[in-house]
N, C-alpha and C positions, 0 to 999 in steps of 0.2 A: 468089770473092775477099772475105773478111770484113773488114768494116769496123768497128775498134774505137774508138769515139769518147768522146773525155776532154773535159773542159773544161780549156784550159790559158791561161795568161797569155801571148798569142802574143809579145808583145814579149822576153821573158825567154828565151822556148823559143829563140825564132829567136838571140837575142844568144849563147846557150849553144853554137849549130851555129856561128854565125861564129868564136867563138872556139877553135875545132877550126882556123881557117886563119891563126889570126895568126903565129905561125911562119913560115909558108910567106908570108905578106904582108910580114913583115920581111925575111925571104931574098932575095925577089923585089922589094923595095923597092916596093910595092904599097899605094896609100893603101886602106883597108878601113873604112867607116862603117857606121854603121846607125840612122836615125832613126825614131822612131814618133810619130804623134799620139796614138793613143788608148793610154796607158801600161799599164794593168792591167785592161783590159777584158778578159772569159774568152770565148775562141772554142771551139765543140765540135769536134775534129780529130780524126783519127787519126794521133798522135806519129808512128810508124813509117814511117806513108806519108808524111808531112810532111817529117820527117827526112831520108829517103832521096829526096826530089824536091830540097830545100834543098842537100843534101851534093853531089848529082849537079849542079845550076844551079853551085855556087860551083867546084867543081873543075875544070868546063868553062871557066869564066871563067877562072880561073887558068891554065890550059892554054894559054888563047889572047889571054892579054895579057901582053904584052912587060914587063918590067922597066921601073921609074918608071913604072908604070901608074897 
């Protein structure tokens, strides 16, 4: 398993992934928000792996959260 590190502004990266779930949040009337204390610091991460992890976490959260959650 290769790791491909890139310097990423993590808040922007996470926000892009969260935006993928915006329509589902509206559809299920689920409040979705992100907050970051370090706005533009760069982090060395494997973008593909982090994206898969975050999409998996959010997918599971939406599956297990009732409407109006």
